[in-house]
C-alpha positions in Angstrom: -89.3 -70.5 -0.8 -87.5 -68.4 -3.3 -85.2 -71.3 -4.0 -88.2 -73.7 -4.8 -89.5 -71.1 -7.3 -86.2 -70.6 -8.8 -85.8 -74.4 -9.4 -89.4 -74.8 -10.4 -89.2 -71.9 -13.2 -85.5 -72.7 -14.0 -84.2 -69.2 -13.8 -81.3 -67.3 -12.4 -81.7 -65.3 -9.1 -81.7 -61.9 -11.0 -84.4 -63.2 -13.2 -86.4 -64.4 -10.1 -86.2 -60.9 -8.8 -87.4 -59.4 -12.0 -90.3 -61.9 -12.2 -91.3 -61.2 -8.6 -90.9 -57.5 -9.3 -93.0 -57.9 -12.5 -95.9 -59.6 -10.6 -95.8 -56.9 -7.8 -95.8 -53.9 -10.3 -98.3 -55.6 -12.7 -100.6 -56.2 -9.8 -100.4 -52.7 -8.4 -100.8 -51.2 -11.9 -103.9 -53.4 -12.5 -105.4 -52.2 -9.2 -104.7 -48.6 -9.9 -106.2 -48.7 -13.4 -109.2 -50.8 -12.3 -110.0 -48.4 -9.5 -109.6 -45.4 -11.6 -111.9 -46.8 -14.5 -114.6 -47.5 -12.0 -114.3 -44.1 -10.4 -115.3 -42.9 -13.9 -118.7 -44.9 -13.3 -121.6 -43.6 -11.4 -121.2 -46.6 -8.9 -120.8 -46.1 -5.4 -118.4 -48.3 -3.5 -120.5 -51.2 -2.4 -121.3 -54.8 -3.6 -122.0 -54.1 -7.2 -118.9 -52.0 -7.3 -117.0 -54.7 -5.6 -118.4 -57.2 -8.2 -117.4 -55.0 -11.3 -113.9 -54.3 -9.6 -113.2 -58.1 -9.5 -114.5 -58.8 -13.0 -112.3 -55.8 -14.4 -109.1 -56.7 -12.4 -109.4 -60.3 -13.6 -109.5 -59.1 -17.3 -106.8 -56.1 -16.6 -104.2 -58.3 -14.9 -102.9 -60.3 -17.8 -102.4 -57.1 -19.9 -100.8 -55.2 -17.0 -98.4 -58.0 -16.1 -97.5 -58.4 -20.0 -97.1 -54.4 -20.2 -94.7 -54.5 -17.1 -92.7 -57.6 -18.2 -91.5 -56.0 -21.3 -89.2 -53.2 -20.0 -88.1 -55.6 -17.4 -87.0 -58.1 -20.0 -89.4 -60.9 -18.7 -91.9 -61.0 -21.7 -91.1 -64.5 -22.9 -91.6 -65.8 -19.3 -95.0 -64.2 -18.7 -96.2 -65.1 -22.3 -95.4 -68.8 -21.5 -96.9 -68.5 -17.8 -100.3 -66.8 -19.1 -100.7 -69.5 -21.8 -100.3 -72.1 -19.1 -102.8 -70.4 -16.7 -105.2 -70.0 -19.9 -104.9 -73.7 -20.6 -105.5 -74.6 -17.1 -108.8 -72.5 -17.1 -110.1 -74.6 -19.9 -108.8 -72.8 -22.8 -107.1 -74.7 -25.8 -103.4 -75.0 -26.2 -102.1 -73.3 -29.3 -99.8 -75.5 -31.5 
């Protein structure tokens, strides 16, 4: 599985490790910040809280991953990755 990702993304083994680490740390940071921000609201954990959590996580995830990618030296990979995701979601490709 990791070999396929390494070939698909055309990266070295160390860069693959850093990319996977960035995904993990960015996701964790996103979840922690999202939960903290929602704890500042008067919402109880329930359906409405879950709805806002999903919306908040969707908005925070790209920011979290970019922030974590900078110190790990993977900024260019994640900038390109997020641009591709944006285009697949219906955004316009920047020229």
